[in-house]
N, C-alpha and C positions, 0 to 999 in steps of 0.2 A: 183502251189508247186513246179514243173519243174521248170518253167520259175525261179524261187527264186533258187534253187538247182544249176541251170546253172550259174546265176550271180556271187554267192557266190564262184562256181569252179574258174570263169576268174578271181573274186578280189585273189583267193590269187596263181593262178601260173601265171596271163602274168607279163611278168619280162620287161616291159618296164616305161622307169623314164624319168618324166618330171620335177624334183625338183629342186625348187627353193629356194634363201635364200639370207638374207639381205646382208650375206656376202659370196662374190662372189671370187673363187681360178682362180687366176691371169696365174699363172707362171704352165707348165708342163711339161718341165721338168727334167727327171730324172738325176742330178747331183750326188746323193748321199752325201750332204753334208747339215750343219746349218747356217744361216743366221741370224746373231747378231744386223746388224743396220739397220734403214730407214730413208733418209731423202729426203724432197721435197725442191724445190726454189719456186714453185708455183704448180698450179694444175695439170702440164703436165708432171714436169721435177726432175725426183728425180734415188737416185741410193740405192743400197741394196748390205750389203756386206757380208762376211762370211769365212766358212774353204778353206784350200789351196790358199788361197788368191784371191777369187773370187767376181768379179765385176760383180753387172749385172745396166740396166740403162735404165731407157725410156721415152718419150720425148712425148707421150701419153696417159699420167695418167695411164697407167701401161697393156696395150690392150697388148702391145708388150715391152720385157724386151731383151738386147741383153748384151752379154756377152762381156766384155773388156777385156784387157789382161793388168791386175795389176804388173807381174813382180814380185811376190811372189809367192812360191809354199811352200808347206809344212807345210802353218802356217796361222792362224786365223786373218782377218782382223774382228777389232770390234766393231770401233765407227768412225763416219761418222762428218764431219762440210763442210757443203757445203756452203761458201763463197757469191758466183754467178753462173751465168750459167758456167764459164769457171774455176775457183780456186775454188778445193775441196780439202781436208785433209781427211788423214783416217790412223789408227794407230791400231796397234795389238800386237799379242804378241812377244816375245822376242826382244823386240826395234824393232821395226817395226816403220816406218813415212814415207807416199807415197805422192804425192800432182800432183797434175794435173792445167794447166793452159789455155786448150784448152775443157775442157767437158769430159775430161776422151780420147778422141782418145788418148795420152799418156799419162802413166804415171812414174812421175820419182821419184826415188827409194830415199829418205833423208836419212833414216838409214835403215839397215836391219840385225842385229844381226843374230849368229848362234843359230839353233834351238836349245833349250832346255836349252838356258844360258842366263844371263841379265835380266834385268826387262822386265814386259810385260803391254804395253798400254793398258788402255781402256776407255780413255775419252777423247776428245778435242773440243775445241772450238775454234773460232777464230772471232774479231771485227771486222776484214778489210782483204786484202790481205796478209799482213805483219806480224800485231800483234796476237798472238794466245797461247796459254796453254795447256798440254797437263797433265796426270796423270795416274797411276796405282800402280804398284808393287811397293814395298819397300821404301815406305816414302816418296819421292819425287815428286815437283810439276814442270813441265821443263816450260820454259817462250822464244818466240822468236820474236823479232822485226824485222826482216829480213827476214821473209816470210820462215824460216826452216832452214836457212844457218848453224845459230848459236843457241844455248841455253843456258840458265841459270838455275838453278835448286836453289831449295829453299827443305829441311828438314820439314816437319811437324811428329807429332809424330803419326801417324796411319800405318798399315804396306801397307795396300789396299785400293786405293782409288778406284771409279766406275765412279763419273761422275763429269763435270765441265760446269761451264756454268759463261760467267760475261755478264753484263749488261752495262758496260760503261768500259776505260781504265780502270778502279781501282778499282769495284765494284767487287769482285765477288761470288762464291759459290762451296764449291768440298764437296761431302761426300761419305760414303764409310762404310768398316765392318764396325763392332759393331756398330752400330747408331753412325757413326760420323759422322759431321758438322764443316767445318771450313770459317771462313768468312775473305778474304782481301778488307781494302778499298783503297791502295796503290799499287795496280797492279800488287799484289803477292808478294810482297816483304817480308812482313808479314802478317801471318795468326790467327786469332780467332778460340779458339775451342768456338761451341755453344752446348748448353746442347738443345737436344730432349728428351719429358718427354716419354722413352718408358719403366719405371721401369727398372724392372729385367731382361725383356725379350730377348732373343737375336733376332737382327733385323740389316740385311744389307741393307741399302740403294745403290740401284743400279740405281735410276735414278730422276732427278730432270725435274720438267715440270715447269718454268715459265710462266705465264699469268699478260701479260703488263707489268710494269714499277718495281710493289713492291711483287705481289703476286706469291708465290712459293708452288708448290705441290713437297712431295716425299711419297713412299712405303717403310714399312718395311718387304723385302723376308720373312724371317720367321711366321711372325705374323701376316701378310695379313692387316696392319693398316695401315691409311692414315695421311699424316700430311700435316697441312698447314701454312703458314707463308704470314703475310700481309703485314712486312717490309722487305723484300727482308732477309731474314736467322736473323734476330737478335731474335726472339721469334718465337717457335713454338707452334702450339696447336695440339692435336691427332682429328681426325675427327672421325673417325671413321670404325671398322673394316668391311673387306669385306665377308660378308659371303658363305661358299660354295667354297672360293680360298683355291687351295693346298699352293702353293707357290707364289706370285707373281715377276714376275722378270722384270716389265716394268709398267710406268703409263702415260698419257696425258693428260693435261687440253689444247683444245683450247679457252675457256674460265672461266669464275671463277663458272661456275656452273655446266657445262658439261666435264663429263673426263670418260676416261678407264683406266681399271689396267688387267692386263694377264698376263699368267704364264705359268707353270707345265700342262701338259695332254690336252694345249690345251685350258685352261678353259680362257676365257673372262667376262668382266662385265662392265656395265654402271652407272653412275650418272648421274643426272638429278640437285642437288639440291647441290652442292659443294661437291661433299662425303659422304652424310650422308647416303642415302638409293645408295645401289648396288641393281642391276638385273643382270641374266645370259645373256649373247648373242645369240644370234642364230649363230650360227658358223659351218662350212661343216666340219664333223670328221678327224679327221687329224691324226688317226693311234698313238693315245699317245703322239703326238708332241709338243714339249712347244711350245711356243709363246715370242720371246725375245725381240720385238721391235715394240713401235707402231709409227706413226705421223699421224695427223690430218693437212690437209690445214685450213679446217673450220671445223663447228660444223656436215658437211654432209658428208665431202669430206675422208678417211682415209685408209690407210694399215695398215695390221699386219705383220712381218716375225717370223719367228721362224725356228724350229727344219724341217728336211726332203726336203730343199728346199722351204718353204711352205710361199706361198705372199697369202696374202688374201686381197677384197678393197671393200669400200663400198662407193656407192653416195648419202646417206640415212640417213646416222649416225648410223647403225647399229640396225634399230631398234628393241628392244626387246619386244614381245610377252606377256612373261610370267608374273605373279603376283602370289605370293605366299600370300593367303587370307586364312589361319589357319598354326598354328605353332604345334598346337598337334600333336601329333604320332599316323593314321590312325590305326585300325586291321587289316584291308587289303590293298592291290592292288585292285581299284577302278577307273573303266571309266565312267562317268556319262551323261545321257543325254545332247545334245547339249541343246541351249535354246536362243532365241526363236526359236523352228521348230515347222513346215516350217519357214523358215527364209527368207527375202530378202536382200541378200548381205553381212550383218554380224552377224555372231552368234558367243556365248560362247563354251567354252570345260572347263570343269573342271574337275579333275582326284585328288585322292587321292594317296600318294606311303608311303610306310611304311618302307623302306628300304632304302639307301644311293644308289646312281647308276645311270648309264647313262639311259636317257629313249629318246625316240624316237614319235614325232606322227606323221603320214602320212594321208594326204586326197588322196583318190581313186574315179575317176569316176566309171561307173557302167561296165567298160570294163576292167577295174583293173590296168586303167594307173593310175599314181602317179602323183597327181597335184602338191604337195606342203611339204617338208618336213621342220618339226622344232626337231632341234638336242637338247639335253640339257646334260651335262655334270654335272656329281657330285650333283646332288638334291639331298637334304636334306628330311627326311619323314615329310613329311604334308599336305594341299589342295590346290592346284594350278589351275590356270583358264589364258586359254590363248585365245584370242579374232582372228579367222576367215575372213578373206576379200573376198569376190566371185565377186568381181565387173567386172573380167572378164569371168565368166562360164557361161555358160547358163542354163536357171533352169532344174530341174532332181533330181534325189535318188545318192547321196553319202555319201560314205563310209568314215568312220575316224576311225583308229588305234593308237592305246598306245602299244611301247612294250620296253622290256630291254631282259638283257641275257637271263630271263629264263620264260619270260610270256609276252601274246601278248592277245591283248582284243579289240574289234572290235564294234562298231554301225554304226547305218545308220541315215542319216540326207536328208531333201528334200529343196531344194531350189524353192524357186518362184518367178520368175520377171514380 
């Protein structure tokens, strides 16, 4: 009995943290700003930008991020288009357009309007070093064919456009507020409205996520619905709603089946069947900060940026360990005995939640040291199951604990190898 008391005392009091996650935080400097976009040209080199004209660049997949001097202060940089390792364009609030031709060592200011006045630019896309388009507020689409020396503009009947993409010199899409979607087939001289089936619900389209030549995904921010086109935006189908999401700011599909969606409160979700089903991702707690942009180099390697200068990275596709196995509302908060128990390498843990909230499952050893933490935001009532893999652990007794803001339940399990 004394031994058991001693073990449990250590379990609750020792504050050693060796937590692991499928998403890890890369940047730990405190700049007190929000990051708004992230783009990579390969699996090593990329940029992120945000408040007060901040630009960060990495050349080693984000192990180190270095601050670059944009020449912009007091304004947000919102969107990035990296043409190649040297030529990168960025746009932002109050008529801000900047460009580098040497990978960001120097940034040239193409346009820098007074703060608080003029149009704000939200999206930028270049098909080569010279030809590109910019969208934003004021119902205008801007085009340049000389690297930003001059721009021509075209008016479309939408007050605010958030993202723009061209698959060649002639065919492009632009999306924006109130579920607006427009397509051009002549390089942006004329734009045709495309109706996306959102019904009477409010929905702003913040992101276009092209896959290959013809497939494009987008998301309705307020209603958290995913939409898909298989003919480059001429027609759209409603795929599914993302359950548990609050407001979705960004969506990214590296291929037709695998994609991620993220937004407010640091909530992130993953699909592996083209958006029909979504599971919450295991993301480190970020103090209610939002995720504003995602970029995936392939199915496994990706980055997420957002509020409070947060940059997260995954090298294994951000594997989601949680499955909702029953949608009925349980009568109480409950943690079940793991099975099998004893176990060899892998065991399943089930739990019931009866209130929506943020939940944490933590694995401890007999010394009270935290082995792994699973963090789940905004889980809805139901029965859930996670898989815990103990490949790198030695045989012995371990503890697993589930907690929310009000309650904690703990059980033990036995690993035998």
